Structure formats: C-alpha cells, structure tokens
N, C-alpha and C positions, 0 to 999 in steps of 0.2 A: 899455302892456306892457314897454317897457323898463325901467322900475322894478321892476317884478315879477321880471323876469330878473336884476337887479341885486341885488335881495335874497335871492333863491334862492341866486345864487353866495356872495355875503358869509355868510349863515348856514352854507351848508356850511365855507367857510373858517374860520369861527369855531369851529365844532365841531370840526374837526380841530385850533386851536389850542390848545383847552380839553383834548382829550384827550393832548395833548403835556405841557401843564400839571399834570395830574393822573395822569400814567402811574404814579406809586407812591401811589394812592388807589384801591384797588379799587371802594369803594362810589361814590364819584364817577363812575369808568369805567362802572359799572351805570346810572347816572343818565343818562349821557351818552348812552349805548346806548338807552335808553328813549326820550328825548329825538330820537333820530336817527329812531328807528322812526316816532314819533310824527309828527315832520316829514315822512317818506317817506309816510304817510298821508294827510295833509293835502295832500301835492303831487299825490297821485294823483287827489283829489277836487276840485282848485282848477281853475282855469284852466290848459290845457297849455301 
C-alpha cells in the first residue's frame, strides 16, 4: 500500500509540473486536464 500511495502522490506532483511547463500551450493543457480526469476516475475505482 505504501508504494501505491507514493505513486499516487508522485503522479499528482508530475501532473502539476507538466501544467506549469505547458502553461503557454492550450492544447496540452486540455490534454492534461483529460489525463487528470482519467486519473481521478481510476483512483475512484482502485484500492482506497
């Protein structure tokens, strides 16, 4: 469970970093939003 929690935190951090790096690229921002939504949906269905 520890590795799951570490991975979950790392992914959230990396998504945030990518949002900063692509702040001037609207198409990438939309893709990152879709990725974040998919991540949340997966987390909802996975082990709490």
